[in-house]
Every structure is written in C-alpha cells, then in structure tokens.
N, C-alpha and C positions, 0 to 999 in steps of 0.2 A: 461453446460460447465464451469460454474463459479467455480466448484470444482477444476478446473485447476489452479486457482489463489487464494489460501487461504490467508487470512489476519487476524492477531490476535494482540491484545494488550498484550505487555509484562509487562509494568509498566507505572505509571504516577506519577509525582511529580509536583503539581501545573499545569502549562500549558505545561510542558515538558512531552511528551508521547513517549514511545518507542514501535514501532510496528515491527512485524515479518511477513514475507510472503514468498511465493514461486511461481515461474512460472514453472509449471510442463510439463511433457511429452517431454522433450528434454534434451540433455546433453550440457554442456558448459554454458558460461555466457549468460544471457538473458536480453534484454532491457525491462524496465518497467517505468511507471510514476505513481506518487501518486497524488490523488485529494482530496480536502477538500471542503465540502459544507459551503459556506460563503454567508450570506445575500440572501439565496435562490438560489444561483448559484454554480455549481461545478467549482472550480478553481484549476489549476495545482499548486502543491507545489514543488518548485525547478524545475529542468529540468529532462531530461531523464537520468536514471541511469542504471547500470548493476548489475545483481545478482552475487553471487559467482559462481564457476564452477559447483556447484550442483543445481543451480537455486534458492538459498535462498538469502534473504536480511533482514537486520535489520536497521531501521532508527529511529532517534529521530526527532520529529516534534513538533511545537507549536500547541497543540490541547488540550484544557481543557475538563473537564467532559461534556458529551453531544455532543461533536463535532462528525461529521460524516466524515469518510474517506473511500476511495476505491482505488484499484490499477488497472491500465490499462496495459495489456500485449500488447506491440506494435506489436509483430509478430502475435499473435492470434487474435488481435483486439477484445478483450473481457475485461469486468470489473470483478473484484472480487465482492462478496457480500459486502454490506455496513457494515462497522464496526462503532458502536457507542461507543465512549470512555467512560469508567466507571470511 
C-alpha cells in the first residue's frame, strides 16, 4: 500500500530540499504529515498539511544530503517508503 503515498526529491541546495508527493486513491484535498529521522527517532516536520485538489504536494524542508524523510497519510494511516536525500 505504500505505493499510494509516493515521495520524491525535486531538488536540494545545501540543507534546503524540495520534495514532491501524492496521497492517492481519492479526490479532493488530503491531509498528510511529513517526518524526518533525527538522532535515531522519527520526528514530525511542521504540522498536518493538505494536498492540492488532485492529492499532490510540494514542500521545502531543511534536510541535507543523507537525511531520511517519509510521509504519513492521515486518512489511510500508512507511511510512504523512506526517501534518502541525495
């Protein structure tokens, strides 16, 4: 089911990383949360956000090379696969 929440890196400049994702299988804006692995623990980055009407989102986060990120679909209660920042 993780294919329902794809996450990809769009770009990185220093520690500013742009990620793109989608919460699939529904119409309308969807709730999601982003997590980052820090010091061996998954921590929430910002709060709950909404996708656009087609389920897509694009976010800029502080995440340098080697950082690990994942997205949580609040309605589906599933995580995306882990993204390792390049």
